[in-house]
PyMOL commands that place a pseudoatom at each C-alpha (Angstrom):
pseudoatom trace, name=CA, resn=MET, resi=1, chain=A, elem=C, hetatm=0, pos=[35.476, -22.455, 21.274]
pseudoatom trace, name=CA, resn=GLN, resi=2, chain=A, elem=C, hetatm=0, pos=[35.063, -25.699, 19.378]
pseudoatom trace, name=CA, resn=ARG, resi=3, chain=A, elem=C, hetatm=0, pos=[32.357, -25.869, 16.242]
pseudoatom trace, name=CA, resn=SER, resi=4, chain=A, elem=C, hetatm=0, pos=[30.046, -27.466, 18.514]
pseudoatom trace, name=CA, resn=GLN, resi=5, chain=A, elem=C, hetatm=0, pos=[30.230, -25.217, 20.867]
pseudoatom trace, name=CA, resn=TRP, resi=6, chain=A, elem=C, hetatm=0, pos=[29.764, -22.036, 18.335]
pseudoatom trace, name=CA, resn=LEU, resi=7, chain=A, elem=C, hetatm=0, pos=[26.727, -24.379, 16.385]
pseudoatom trace, name=CA, resn=ALA, resi=8, chain=A, elem=C, hetatm=0, pos=[24.977, -24.108, 20.412]
pseudoatom trace, name=CA, resn=VAL, resi=9, chain=A, elem=C, hetatm=0, pos=[25.622, -20.438, 20.439]
pseudoatom trace, name=CA, resn=PHE, resi=10, chain=A, elem=C, hetatm=0, pos=[24.595, -19.806, 16.712]
pseudoatom trace, name=CA, resn=THR, resi=11, chain=A, elem=C, hetatm=0, pos=[21.249, -21.692, 17.539]
pseudoatom trace, name=CA, resn=GLY, resi=12, chain=A, elem=C, hetatm=0, pos=[20.329, -20.518, 21.033]
pseudoatom trace, name=CA, resn=ALA, resi=13, chain=A, elem=C, hetatm=0, pos=[20.918, -16.971, 18.993]
pseudoatom trace, name=CA, resn=ILE, resi=14, chain=A, elem=C, hetatm=0, pos=[18.245, -17.952, 16.426]
pseudoatom trace, name=CA, resn=ALA, resi=15, chain=A, elem=C, hetatm=0, pos=[15.721, -19.070, 19.094]
pseudoatom trace, name=CA, resn=ILE, resi=16, chain=A, elem=C, hetatm=0, pos=[15.880, -16.030, 21.055]
pseudoatom trace, name=CA, resn=LEU, resi=17, chain=A, elem=C, hetatm=0, pos=[15.399, -14.188, 17.966]
pseudoatom trace, name=CA, resn=LEU, resi=18, chain=A, elem=C, hetatm=0, pos=[12.180, -16.127, 16.709]
pseudoatom trace, name=CA, resn=GLY, resi=19, chain=A, elem=C, hetatm=0, pos=[10.840, -15.688, 19.900]
pseudoatom trace, name=CA, resn=VAL, resi=20, chain=A, elem=C, hetatm=0, pos=[11.229, -11.935, 20.042]
pseudoatom trace, name=CA, resn=GLY, resi=21, chain=A, elem=C, hetatm=0, pos=[9.977, -11.408, 16.597]
pseudoatom trace, name=CA, resn=TYR, resi=22, chain=A, elem=C, hetatm=0, pos=[6.646, -13.522, 17.617]
pseudoatom trace, name=CA, resn=LEU, resi=23, chain=A, elem=C, hetatm=0, pos=[6.397, -11.121, 21.155]
pseudoatom trace, name=CA, resn=VAL, resi=24, chain=A, elem=C, hetatm=0, pos=[6.631, -8.072, 18.823]
pseudoatom trace, name=CA, resn=LEU, resi=25, chain=A, elem=C, hetatm=0, pos=[4.314, -9.833, 16.228]
pseudoatom trace, name=CA, resn=VAL, resi=26, chain=A, elem=C, hetatm=0, pos=[1.888, -10.347, 19.185]
pseudoatom trace, name=CA, resn=GLN, resi=27, chain=A, elem=C, hetatm=0, pos=[1.636, -7.319, 20.596]
pseudoatom trace, name=CA, resn=ILE, resi=28, chain=A, elem=C, hetatm=0, pos=[1.400, -5.639, 16.684]
pseudoatom trace, name=CA, resn=LEU, resi=29, chain=A, elem=C, hetatm=0, pos=[-1.565, -7.654, 16.548]
pseudoatom trace, name=CA, resn=ASP, resi=30, chain=A, elem=C, hetatm=0, pos=[-2.998, -6.639, 19.976]
pseudoatom trace, name=CA, resn=MET, resi=31, chain=A, elem=C, hetatm=0, pos=[-2.932, -3.350, 18.685]
pseudoatom trace, name=CA, resn=ARG, resi=32, chain=A, elem=C, hetatm=0, pos=[-5.431, -3.677, 16.574]
pseudoatom trace, name=CA, resn=GLY, resi=33, chain=A, elem=C, hetatm=0, pos=[-8.229, -4.052, 19.364]
pseudoatom trace, name=CA, resn=GLU, resi=34, chain=A, elem=C, hetatm=0, pos=[-10.653, -5.951, 20.145]
pseudoatom trace, name=CA, resn=MET, resi=35, chain=A, elem=C, hetatm=0, pos=[-11.345, -9.285, 17.804]
pseudoatom trace, name=CA, resn=ILE, resi=36, chain=A, elem=C, hetatm=0, pos=[-15.295, -8.794, 16.483]
pseudoatom trace, name=CA, resn=PRO, resi=37, chain=A, elem=C, hetatm=0, pos=[-16.749, -11.834, 14.987]
pseudoatom trace, name=CA, resn=ALA, resi=38, chain=A, elem=C, hetatm=0, pos=[-18.089, -12.268, 11.974]
pseudoatom trace, name=CA, resn=PRO, resi=39, chain=A, elem=C, hetatm=0, pos=[-22.085, -11.681, 11.855]
pseudoatom trace, name=CA, resn=LEU, resi=40, chain=A, elem=C, hetatm=0, pos=[-24.188, -15.084, 11.451]
pseudoatom trace, name=CA, resn=GLY, resi=41, chain=A, elem=C, hetatm=0, pos=[-25.831, -13.551, 8.041]
pseudoatom trace, name=CA, resn=THR, resi=42, chain=A, elem=C, hetatm=0, pos=[-22.579, -13.229, 5.917]
pseudoatom trace, name=CA, resn=LEU, resi=43, chain=A, elem=C, hetatm=0, pos=[-21.040, -16.668, 7.394]
pseudoatom trace, name=CA, resn=ALA, resi=44, chain=A, elem=C, hetatm=0, pos=[-24.507, -17.869, 6.235]
pseudoatom trace, name=CA, resn=ARG, resi=45, chain=A, elem=C, hetatm=0, pos=[-24.005, -16.548, 2.903]
pseudoatom trace, name=CA, resn=PHE, resi=46, chain=A, elem=C, hetatm=0, pos=[-20.551, -18.034, 2.379]
pseudoatom trace, name=CA, resn=TYR, resi=47, chain=A, elem=C, hetatm=0, pos=[-21.533, -21.347, 3.337]
pseudoatom trace, name=CA, resn=SER, resi=48, chain=A, elem=C, hetatm=0, pos=[-24.591, -20.853, 0.723]
pseudoatom trace, name=CA, resn=PHE, resi=49, chain=A, elem=C, hetatm=0, pos=[-22.156, -21.085, -2.240]
pseudoatom trace, name=CA, resn=LEU, resi=50, chain=A, elem=C, hetatm=0, pos=[-19.927, -24.134, -1.172]
for i in range(1, 50): cmd.bond("trace and resi %d" % i, "trace and resi %d" % (i + 1))
show_as sticks, trace
zoom trace
């Protein structure tokens, strides 16, 4: 294979690994359960410091 073909295979493999890693990360974060927003009282105290 020529150098450009090896480079294409290498970058394609990296792209696939990044895609699979992203899907694994999303699955791990999704297993944490339902996302519940912070209570409004907590946010008001935070913004009072700013």
